[in-house]
KOLGU-755927 format. One record per residue (C-alpha): residue number from 1; residue in three letters; x, y, z. Coordinates in nm, 2 decimals. Example, Ala and Ser with C-alpha at 12.3 -4.5 7.8 and 13.67 -1.06 7.14 Angstrom:
2
<lonu><num>1</num><residu>ALA</residu><east>1.23</east><north>-0.45</north><up>0.78</up></lonu>
<lonu><num>2</num><residu>SER</residu><east>1.37</east><north>-0.11</north><up>0.71</up></lonu>
This chain:
59
<lonu><num>1</num><residu>MET</residu><east>5.08</east><north>0.75</north><up>7.84</up></lonu>
<lonu><num>2</num><residu>ALA</residu><east>5.33</east><north>1.02</north><up>7.94</up></lonu>
<lonu><num>3</num><residu>ALA</residu><east>5.60</east><north>1.13</north><up>7.70</up></lonu>
<lonu><num>4</num><residu>ASN</residu><east>5.96</east><north>1.03</north><up>7.74</up></lonu>
<lonu><num>5</num><residu>TRP</residu><east>6.10</east><north>1.37</north><up>7.82</up></lonu>
<lonu><num>6</num><residu>ASN</residu><east>6.47</east><north>1.27</north><up>7.82</up></lonu>
<lonu><num>7</num><residu>GLU</residu><east>6.42</east><north>1.13</north><up>7.47</up></lonu>
<lonu><num>8</num><residu>ILE</residu><east>6.24</east><north>1.44</north><up>7.36</up></lonu>
<lonu><num>9</num><residu>PHE</residu><east>6.51</east><north>1.68</north><up>7.49</up></lonu>
<lonu><num>10</num><residu>ASN</residu><east>6.78</east><north>1.47</north><up>7.32</up></lonu>
<lonu><num>11</num><residu>GLN</residu><east>6.61</east><north>1.50</north><up>6.98</up></lonu>
<lonu><num>12</num><residu>ILE</residu><east>6.61</east><north>1.88</north><up>7.00</up></lonu>
<lonu><num>13</num><residu>SER</residu><east>6.93</east><north>2.03</north><up>6.87</up></lonu>
<lonu><num>14</num><residu>PRO</residu><east>7.04</east><north>2.40</north><up>6.90</up></lonu>
<lonu><num>15</num><residu>ASN</residu><east>6.95</east><north>2.44</north><up>6.53</up></lonu>
<lonu><num>16</num><residu>THR</residu><east>6.60</east><north>2.32</north><up>6.57</up></lonu>
<lonu><num>17</num><residu>ASN</residu><east>6.34</east><north>2.54</north><up>6.40</up></lonu>
<lonu><num>18</num><residu>GLU</residu><east>6.01</east><north>2.66</north><up>6.54</up></lonu>
<lonu><num>19</num><residu>ARG</residu><east>5.80</east><north>2.40</north><up>6.35</up></lonu>
<lonu><num>20</num><residu>GLU</residu><east>6.02</east><north>2.11</north><up>6.49</up></lonu>
<lonu><num>21</num><residu>ILE</residu><east>5.98</east><north>2.25</north><up>6.85</up></lonu>
<lonu><num>22</num><residu>GLU</residu><east>5.60</east><north>2.25</north><up>6.80</up></lonu>
<lonu><num>23</num><residu>THR</residu><east>5.61</east><north>1.89</north><up>6.68</up></lonu>
<lonu><num>24</num><residu>LYS</residu><east>5.88</east><north>1.75</north><up>6.91</up></lonu>
<lonu><num>25</num><residu>PHE</residu><east>5.81</east><north>1.94</north><up>7.23</up></lonu>
<lonu><num>26</num><residu>VAL</residu><east>5.49</east><north>2.15</north><up>7.24</up></lonu>
<lonu><num>27</num><residu>VAL</residu><east>5.25</east><north>1.88</north><up>7.11</up></lonu>
<lonu><num>28</num><residu>PRO</residu><east>5.38</east><north>1.61</north><up>7.36</up></lonu>
<lonu><num>29</num><residu>LEU</residu><east>5.36</east><north>1.87</north><up>7.64</up></lonu>
<lonu><num>30</num><residu>ILE</residu><east>5.00</east><north>1.96</north><up>7.55</up></lonu>
<lonu><num>31</num><residu>LYS</residu><east>4.90</east><north>1.59</north><up>7.53</up></lonu>
<lonu><num>32</num><residu>ASP</residu><east>5.07</east><north>1.52</north><up>7.87</up></lonu>
<lonu><num>33</num><residu>PHE</residu><east>4.85</east><north>1.80</north><up>8.02</up></lonu>
<lonu><num>34</num><residu>GLY</residu><east>4.55</east><north>1.59</north><up>7.90</up></lonu>
<lonu><num>35</num><residu>TYR</residu><east>4.44</east><north>1.78</north><up>7.59</up></lonu>
<lonu><num>36</num><residu>ASP</residu><east>4.32</east><north>1.61</north><up>7.27</up></lonu>
<lonu><num>37</num><residu>SER</residu><east>4.43</east><north>1.72</north><up>6.92</up></lonu>
<lonu><num>38</num><residu>ASP</residu><east>4.10</east><north>1.89</north><up>6.86</up></lonu>
<lonu><num>39</num><residu>GLU</residu><east>4.16</east><north>2.12</north><up>7.16</up></lonu>
<lonu><num>40</num><residu>TYR</residu><east>4.46</east><north>2.30</north><up>7.04</up></lonu>
<lonu><num>41</num><residu>CYS</residu><east>4.59</east><north>2.47</north><up>6.72</up></lonu>
<lonu><num>42</num><residu>PHE</residu><east>4.90</east><north>2.66</north><up>6.61</up></lonu>
<lonu><num>43</num><residu>GLN</residu><east>4.92</east><north>2.99</north><up>6.43</up></lonu>
<lonu><num>44</num><residu>PHE</residu><east>4.58</east><north>3.10</north><up>6.54</up></lonu>
<lonu><num>45</num><residu>LYS</residu><east>4.49</east><north>3.44</north><up>6.39</up></lonu>
<lonu><num>46</num><residu>THR</residu><east>4.32</east><north>3.70</north><up>6.62</up></lonu>
<lonu><num>47</num><residu>GLY</residu><east>4.22</east><north>4.06</north><up>6.56</up></lonu>
<lonu><num>48</num><residu>LEU</residu><east>4.55</east><north>4.17</north><up>6.71</up></lonu>
<lonu><num>49</num><residu>GLY</residu><east>4.79</east><north>3.93</north><up>6.54</up></lonu>
<lonu><num>50</num><residu>THR</residu><east>4.87</east><north>3.56</north><up>6.55</up></lonu>
<lonu><num>51</num><residu>ASN</residu><east>4.91</east><north>3.34</north><up>6.85</up></lonu>
<lonu><num>52</num><residu>ASP</residu><east>5.17</east><north>3.06</north><up>6.83</up></lonu>
<lonu><num>53</num><residu>ALA</residu><east>4.94</east><north>2.82</north><up>7.01</up></lonu>
<lonu><num>54</num><residu>VAL</residu><east>4.59</east><north>2.82</north><up>7.14</up></lonu>
<lonu><num>55</num><residu>ILE</residu><east>4.44</east><north>2.56</north><up>7.38</up></lonu>
<lonu><num>56</num><residu>GLU</residu><east>4.07</east><north>2.53</north><up>7.46</up></lonu>
<lonu><num>57</num><residu>ARG</residu><east>3.92</east><north>2.25</north><up>7.67</up></lonu>
<lonu><num>58</num><residu>SER</residu><east>3.62</east><north>2.08</north><up>7.50</up></lonu>
<lonu><num>59</num><residu>SER</residu><east>3.30</east><north>2.07</north><up>7.69</up></lonu>
């Protein structure tokens, strides 16, 4: 089921922190694109630093 984007945008205030943006906006967006929770992660460490979000399609 698609997220209610008007409701999501209304829940995000100008003072919203990054963690809340992940929870309230990024996760529903990723799910609307058809990814499952085991196909993405946040704060993924690489040899060059940390990525905010990583998405990988399961086989």
